[in-house]
C-alpha positions as CSV (number, residue, x, y, z in Angstrom):
1,M,82.0,86.8,147.9
2,V,78.6,85.3,149.1
3,Q,79.6,85.5,152.8
4,N,79.9,89.5,152.7
5,R,76.1,89.8,152.2
6,S,73.3,89.6,154.8
7,L,72.1,86.2,155.6
8,H,68.4,85.4,155.8
9,H,66.4,82.2,155.9
10,T,68.8,80.5,158.2
11,Y,66.0,78.2,159.4
12,F,66.3,76.4,156.0
13,I,69.8,75.0,156.9
14,P,68.4,72.4,159.4
15,V,65.5,71.6,157.1
16,M,67.7,71.0,154.1
17,L,70.2,68.9,156.3
18,Y,67.3,66.7,157.5
19,L,65.9,66.3,153.9
20,L,69.3,65.2,152.6
21,L,69.6,62.7,155.4
22,I,66.3,61.2,154.6
23,L,67.2,61.3,150.9
24,D,70.5,59.2,151.7
25,G,68.3,56.5,153.0
26,F,65.7,56.8,150.4
27,L,68.1,56.3,147.6
28,I,69.4,53.0,149.1
29,N,65.9,51.7,149.8
30,A,64.5,52.8,146.3
31,F,67.4,51.1,144.4
32,P,68.5,48.3,146.8
33,G,70.1,46.1,144.0
34,Q,72.1,49.1,142.7
35,F,73.8,50.2,145.8
36,V,75.1,46.7,147.2
37,S,76.4,43.9,145.2
38,E,79.0,41.2,145.6
39,E,81.7,43.5,144.0
40,Y,81.0,46.8,145.5
41,I,79.0,48.9,148.2
42,L,77.8,52.3,147.1
43,V,76.9,54.8,150.0
44,P,75.3,58.0,149.1
45,H,76.7,60.9,151.4
46,L,74.1,63.6,150.6
47,A,73.9,64.7,154.2
48,L,77.6,65.0,154.3
49,F,77.6,67.2,151.2
50,G,75.0,69.4,153.1
51,F,77.5,69.8,155.9
52,V,80.3,70.6,153.6
53,I,78.5,73.2,151.6
54,F,76.6,75.0,154.4
55,S,79.8,75.0,156.6
56,Y,81.7,76.5,153.7
57,Y,79.1,79.1,152.8
58,F,77.7,79.8,156.3
59,P,80.8,79.7,158.7
60,K,79.0,81.7,161.4
61,Q,76.1,79.5,161.7
62,P,76.0,76.8,164.6
63,M,77.1,74.1,162.1
64,Q,78.9,72.0,164.9
65,L,75.6,71.9,166.9
66,Y,73.7,70.7,163.7
67,A,76.7,68.1,163.0
68,V,76.2,66.6,166.4
69,L,72.5,66.6,166.4
70,F,72.0,65.2,163.0
71,G,75.0,62.8,163.5
72,L,73.2,61.4,166.4
73,L,70.0,61.0,164.3
74,F,72.1,59.5,161.6
75,D,73.7,57.1,164.0
76,S,70.4,56.1,165.5
77,Y,68.6,55.6,162.2
78,Y,71.5,54.2,160.0
79,S,74.3,52.8,162.2
80,G,73.0,51.8,165.5
81,I,76.0,52.9,167.4
82,L,75.5,56.3,168.8
83,G,78.2,58.9,168.5
84,V,80.2,57.5,165.4
85,Y,78.7,59.8,162.7
86,A,78.1,62.6,165.2
87,V,81.8,62.8,165.8
88,A,82.7,62.3,162.1
89,F,80.0,65.1,160.9
90,A,81.5,67.4,163.7
91,V,85.1,67.0,162.7
92,I,84.2,67.5,159.0
93,V,82.4,70.9,160.0
94,Y,85.6,71.8,161.9
95,F,87.7,70.9,159.0
96,V,85.6,72.7,156.3
97,K,85.5,75.9,158.5
98,K,89.2,75.9,159.1
99,M,90.2,75.3,155.3
100,Q,87.5,77.9,154.1
101,K,89.6,80.7,154.9
102,Y,92.6,79.4,152.9
103,L,90.5,78.4,149.8
104,T,88.9,80.2,146.9
105,E,85.2,80.0,146.4
106,N,84.4,77.7,143.4
107,V,82.8,74.4,142.5
108,F,86.1,72.5,142.2
109,V,87.2,73.5,145.7
110,L,83.7,72.4,147.0
111,A,84.1,69.1,145.0
112,L,87.5,68.4,146.5
113,L,86.4,69.1,150.0
114,F,83.5,66.8,149.5
115,I,85.7,63.9,148.2
116,L,88.1,64.7,151.1
117,A,85.1,64.6,153.5
118,I,84.0,61.3,152.2
119,V,87.5,59.7,152.6
120,M,87.8,61.0,156.1
121,V,84.3,60.0,157.3
122,D,84.2,56.6,155.8
123,S,88.0,55.8,156.8
124,F,87.0,57.0,160.4
125,V,84.0,54.9,160.5
126,F,85.8,51.8,158.9
127,G,88.5,52.2,161.5
128,F,86.2,52.5,164.3
129,Y,84.1,49.4,163.1
130,S,87.2,47.5,162.6
131,L,88.4,48.3,166.1
132,I,85.3,46.9,167.6
133,D,85.0,44.0,165.3
134,I,81.8,45.0,163.4
135,T,83.4,44.7,160.0
136,Q,85.2,41.8,158.6
137,L,86.8,43.8,155.6
138,D,90.6,44.6,155.4
139,F,91.6,48.0,154.4
140,S,92.3,47.0,150.7
141,A,88.9,45.5,150.4
142,F,87.3,48.5,152.0
143,A,89.2,50.9,149.7
144,S,88.3,49.0,146.4
145,E,84.8,47.6,147.3
146,R,83.4,50.6,149.3
147,L,85.4,53.7,149.3
148,G,86.3,54.0,145.5
149,P,82.9,53.2,144.2
150,T,81.3,55.5,147.0
151,I,83.6,58.3,145.8
152,V,82.4,57.7,142.2
153,L,78.8,57.7,143.1
154,N,79.1,60.7,145.2
155,I,80.9,62.8,142.4
156,V,77.8,62.1,140.2
157,L,75.5,63.0,143.1
158,F,77.5,66.3,143.5
159,I,77.2,67.0,139.9
160,V,73.3,66.6,140.1
161,I,72.9,68.3,143.3
162,Y,75.4,71.1,143.5
163,Y,73.6,73.6,141.3
164,P,70.2,73.5,143.1
165,L,71.9,73.8,146.5
166,F,74.2,76.6,145.1
167,K,71.0,78.5,144.1
168,L,69.6,77.8,147.5
169,V,72.5,79.3,149.2
170,G,72.1,82.5,147.1
171,W,68.4,82.7,148.0
172,M,69.3,82.3,151.7
173,Y,71.6,85.4,151.2
174,D,69.0,87.4,149.5
């Protein structure tokens, strides 16, 4: 198991989280017509994937602190309402750390945790935005136009980015 080895290069965790956060925005800006249309809204969640994988493989690192700090950065840059993603990311880190001791270490478990994290974060943000009347979508429209397509996009992104991040995790333990 990876967690039993000595951890090095811990400085790289916040660097990678920052890069994944920037990559989230870059993908939307680089392909603007591909992510938003009349029928769907696709939201890449690479930063969220970073929180899932790093919380899973590095349970003793201060991921809660990173979640709050990068969540506030995410809020200030992408959402405009401070605290929404900070709380959501912190809850996901807590959830992953609690679930990690009950789960086996493999790619399918991480994929399932990532999908669950997307559902939890997007549902929380949708619920909060609905509560303060920022969104006009009802839940069925949210589920079919945003959540479903977002999950499909992020499964594809997971397939593309998992192996390089897994290799990075191995390097950080060497």
